[in-house]
C-alpha positions in Angstrom: -155.3 23.8 99.0 -152.7 21.8 100.9 -152.7 19.2 98.3 -152.2 21.8 95.6 -149.3 23.3 97.4 -148.0 19.8 98.5 -148.0 20.8 102.2 -149.2 19.1 105.3 -152.0 20.9 107.2 -149.7 21.4 110.2 -147.1 23.2 108.0 -149.8 25.2 106.2 -151.3 26.6 109.5 -147.9 27.0 111.1 -146.7 29.4 108.4 -150.1 30.9 108.0 -150.1 32.0 111.6 -146.6 33.5 111.2 -146.7 35.0 107.7 -149.1 36.8 105.5 -152.3 34.7 105.7 -153.0 35.5 102.0 -149.6 34.3 100.8 -150.4 30.8 99.8 -153.6 31.9 98.1 -151.5 34.4 96.3 -149.1 31.7 95.1 -151.9 29.8 93.4 -153.5 32.9 92.0 -150.2 34.1 90.6 -149.6 30.7 89.0 -152.9 30.8 87.1 -152.2 34.4 86.2 -148.8 33.7 84.8 -150.1 30.7 82.8 -152.5 33.1 81.1 -149.5 35.3 80.1 -150.8 38.0 82.3 -154.2 38.3 80.7 -156.7 36.8 83.2 -158.8 38.9 85.4 -160.2 37.7 88.7 -163.2 35.9 87.1 -161.0 33.8 84.8 -158.5 33.1 87.6 -161.4 31.8 89.7 -162.3 29.4 86.9 -158.6 28.4 86.4 -158.2 27.6 90.1 -161.3 25.4 90.0 -160.3 23.6 86.8 -156.7 23.0 87.8 -156.9 22.4 91.6 -160.6 21.8 92.2 -160.5 24.8 94.7 -163.5 27.0 94.6 -162.6 30.6 95.7 -164.9 33.5 96.4 -164.4 35.9 93.5 -164.2 38.8 96.0 -161.3 37.2 97.8 -159.4 36.7 94.5 -160.0 40.3 93.6 -158.9 41.5 97.0 -155.6 39.4 96.8 -154.9 40.6 93.3 -155.2 44.2 94.4 -153.1 43.5 97.4 -150.3 42.0 95.4 -150.7 44.3 92.4 -151.7 41.5 90.0 -153.3 43.3 87.1 -153.9 42.0 83.6 -151.9 44.0 81.0 -153.3 44.3 77.5 -151.5 45.6 74.4 -153.5 48.6 73.3 -153.6 49.2 69.6 -152.9 52.8 69.0 -155.3 54.1 66.3 -153.8 56.5 63.9 -155.0 60.1 64.2 -157.3 60.5 61.3 -158.3 64.0 62.2 -156.9 66.8 60.2 -156.6 70.5 60.8 -156.5 73.3 58.3 -153.3 75.3 58.1 -154.4 78.8 59.0 -151.5 80.5 57.2 -152.7 78.9 53.9 -156.2 80.2 54.2 -156.8 82.6 51.2 -159.4 85.4 50.8 -162.5 85.1 48.7 -161.6 86.5 45.3 -164.8 85.8 43.4 -167.2 87.2 46.0 -170.2 85.3 44.6 -169.6 86.4 41.0 -170.3 82.9 39.6 -170.5 83.7 35.9 -167.4 84.0 33.7 -166.9 85.0 30.1 -164.5 82.3 29.0 -163.2 78.8 29.8 -160.6 78.1 32.5 -161.1 81.5 34.2 -162.7 80.2 37.5 -163.0 76.7 38.7 -164.9 75.6 41.8 -164.1 72.5 43.8 -165.5 70.6 46.8 -165.9 67.2 48.3 -169.2 65.4 49.2 -170.2 62.1 50.8 -171.6 59.2 48.9 -173.4 57.2 51.6 -175.4 54.0 51.3 -176.3 51.5 54.1 -173.8 53.1 56.5 -171.0 52.7 54.0 -169.4 55.8 52.5 -167.0 57.1 49.9 -166.0 60.6 49.0 -166.4 62.4 45.7 -164.0 65.3 44.9 -165.1 67.4 41.9 -163.9 70.4 40.0 -166.3 72.3 37.8 -165.7 75.2 35.4 -168.0 78.2 36.1 -168.0 79.2 32.4 -170.2 76.3 31.3 -170.6 74.3 34.6 -168.7 71.4 33.0 -167.0 68.8 35.3 -163.3 69.3 34.6 -162.3 66.4 36.8 -163.5 64.2 39.6 -162.2 61.4 41.8 -163.9 59.0 44.1 -162.1 57.5 47.1 -162.8 55.6 50.4 -160.7 58.2 52.1 -161.3 61.9 52.6 -157.7 63.1 52.6 -155.2 65.4 50.8 -154.4 62.7 48.2 -158.0 62.7 47.0 -157.9 66.5 46.3 -154.4 66.4 44.8 -155.4 63.5 42.5 -158.4 65.5 41.3 -156.4 68.6 40.7 -153.7 66.7 38.8 -156.3 65.1 36.6 -157.7 68.5 35.8 -154.3 69.9 34.9 -153.6 66.9 32.7 -156.8 67.6 30.8 -156.5 71.4 30.7 -153.0 72.6 29.9 -153.7 76.4 29.6 -154.5 77.2 33.2 -152.1 80.1 33.9 -154.1 82.9 35.6 -156.9 80.6 36.6 -158.7 81.1 39.9 -159.7 77.9 41.8 -162.3 78.5 44.5 -163.1 76.2 47.4 -164.1 76.2 51.1 -161.5 76.3 53.9 -161.3 72.5 54.3 -158.0 71.0 55.5 -157.3 69.6 52.0 -157.4 73.0 50.4 -155.1 74.6 53.0 -152.5 71.9 52.8 -149.0 72.8 51.5 -149.3 70.2 48.7 -152.4 71.9 47.4 -150.8 75.3 47.6 -147.6 74.3 45.9 -149.3 72.4 43.1 -151.6 75.4 42.3 -148.7 77.9 42.5 -146.6 75.7 40.2 -149.3 76.0 37.5 -149.8 79.8 38.0 -153.2 79.1 39.5 -154.6 81.5 42.2 -156.4 80.1 45.2 -159.6 81.6 46.4 -161.7 80.4 49.4 -165.1 80.9 50.9 -165.4 82.7 54.2 -165.5 80.4 57.2 -169.0 79.0 57.8 -170.4 80.6 54.7 -171.5 77.9 52.3 -173.3 80.4 50.0 -169.9 81.6 49.0 -169.5 78.2 47.3 -173.1 77.9 46.1 -172.3 76.5 42.6 -170.8 73.4 44.2 -173.5 73.1 46.8 -176.1 73.3 44.0 -174.2 70.7 41.9 -174.1 68.3 44.8 -177.8 68.7 45.4 -178.6 68.0 41.7 -176.3 65.0 41.7 -177.9 63.3 44.7 -181.4 64.2 43.6 -180.9 62.6 40.2 -178.9 59.5 41.3 -179.6 58.6 45.0 -183.3 59.5 45.0 -184.3 58.4 41.5 -182.9 54.8 41.5 -183.4 51.5 43.2 -179.8 51.4 44.6 -178.6 48.0 45.9 -175.1 48.8 47.2 -172.5 51.6 47.6 -170.7 50.2 44.5 -173.9 50.5 42.6 -174.4 54.0 43.8 -170.9 55.0 42.7 -171.5 53.5 39.3 -174.7 55.6 38.9 -172.8 58.7 40.0 -170.1 58.1 37.3 -172.7 57.5 34.7 -174.6 60.6 35.7 -171.4 62.8 35.5 -170.8 61.6 32.0 -174.5 62.4 31.1 -174.1 65.8 32.8 -171.0 66.7 30.9 -172.2 65.6 27.5 -176.1 65.8 27.3 -177.7 67.5 30.3 -178.8 71.0 29.7 -177.0 73.3 32.1 -178.1 76.5 33.7 -175.2 79.0 33.8 -177.1 81.1 36.2 -177.4 78.3 38.7 -176.4 79.5 42.1 
C-alpha cells in the first residue's frame, strides 16, 4: 500500500495514527471507483485494486469504507414509458342494444372488439368490426400494439368502405380504446351512436365473443402453425373465407 501511495512506512503510520485510519485505503478505493466512471461496486473495486496495485483487500473492508465515505455506484435508469391505459369514465355510454343482436337491415348495428393472436409467447392484436345484419366483417386491423390507433384505424377503414352510416349504432365493451376522445369524436362526426356493454358483462357483447371463438377454433386449432406471422396469414385468409363463402348463422349469440 505504501508503494501504491508513494509513501514511506514511517510517514504512513505517522499520519495513520493521527488521522482517520481508513483515509489512505479510501484514496485507493476512490481512485478505482473514479476510473470506473462511478459504476463499480465493492466486488469490482476489490478486483481493480488487486489488478492495479497488487493489494488484496477483504471485500467487507471495502464495503465498509465505501459506506463510510458514501461511495455508491450510480446507474442511469431507463424510464420505461407507461403503457397502461385507463378508460375515460365520462365517455362510457349505456347499452343501447340490450342483447338484441338481430337487425333488419345493413349498417344498423355494428359490433366491435379486440382479441389476442398469440403463438410461442409472441402476440399481435386483432381489431374487428362486424355488421349484425349479416355477421359480415366490415373492417379489421392487426397490430403489434393494443392502443387507440388500432381501433381508430379499424373504424376509419369501415367508414371508407361504408359511406352511409348516419344513425348507425356501434357497440363495444368499455375498453380504454372505446372511451377515448378520438373514438368519441370520430363516431360523432359520422352521426354514429356509441353503445357499450355493461362493465364485466361479456354476454352483452356475445356476437363478438362468439366470432372470436369461431375464428380461433378454425385457425389456431386446425392448422400446423409454425410462427406468429403464419398464424396472422391464416387469420387473414380465414376472414376472407368467412366474408365470401362461409355459411353464417344470424342467430349466433
